[in-house]
N, C-alpha and C positions, 0 to 999 in steps of 0.2 A: 448488510449492516445499516445502521441508522444514519440520518443526517447527510446522506450523499457520500458516505465513506465506503469505499469498496476494498475488500480484502484481496491482496495479490498473493501473499505467502504468509502462512501462519506458523509460528514456532520454528523459524528458519535460522540458518547460520547468518551471523551479521555480515559476512562478506557478500551475501546475496544482494545487498544494497549497492554494491559497486558496479552492478550490471548496467551498462549504458543503454541497453535496449529497453529499460523501464521507461514509463512515462515521466515527464518533467514534474508532474504533480504527485510523485511517489515519495513516501516518507517511511523511515524505519522507526518503529516505536519499541523502546526498551522498557520492560517492566519486570517485577518480581512475582513469582508464584512459589510459595513454600521455600523461600530462601534461594531459589534458582532464578537466574536471569533468563528471560525469554525475549525473543525478538519477532516482531511482525512487520511485514511490509504492506502498507495500505496506500490508497490514493484518494485524494479529495481536492476539491477546488480551493478549500480554505483550511488552513492548519488548525484553526480554532475548533472546527468540527471534530477533528481527530482528537484534540486535547479533551474536549467535552465528553466524547464517547469513552475514552480510556480512563479519564479521571473518575467518571461515574462508576466504572467497573472496578478499577484497581485502587482508587484513592491515593494513599501515601506510597503505594508500591509502584506508581508510575515514575520511571527514572528519567527518560529522555525521549525527545522526538526530534529526529534530524532528517533533513532532506536527502533522499537517495541520489545516486549519480545518473539518474535517467536523463536521456537526451531526446526522446521521441515525444512529439506533440501528443497531448492527452487525447485529442480528437482522432488521431490516426493510430493510436496504440491498440492492438488487439491482444488479449491475454493468450498465453501459450495454450494450445489445445482447443482454442475457440474455433468454431466452424466459420469459414469465410463465406460471405454471401456470394452466390453465383451471379455473374454479370448477366443482365438481361440481353437476350439475343436480339439483334437487329433484324428486322424483316425487310 
């Protein structure tokens, strides 16, 4: 995604934002598509970047942006299913 915004979960259940294993910079975005409310969880260092991205895409159908319940440092957070880097072996 643009402007340093990373998608964590697209078109998800709103209760997914209650997960404390999310990064502290995670936000839940609520918007409408064809009269249906949709929810995305995204992360960004600045909330204004999320607003700009979603407003440009959905205009008046953007409903709300709220911070998720994440408690993990953004620098230490790894997305689920991401490959962990192998530690370098000491000689």
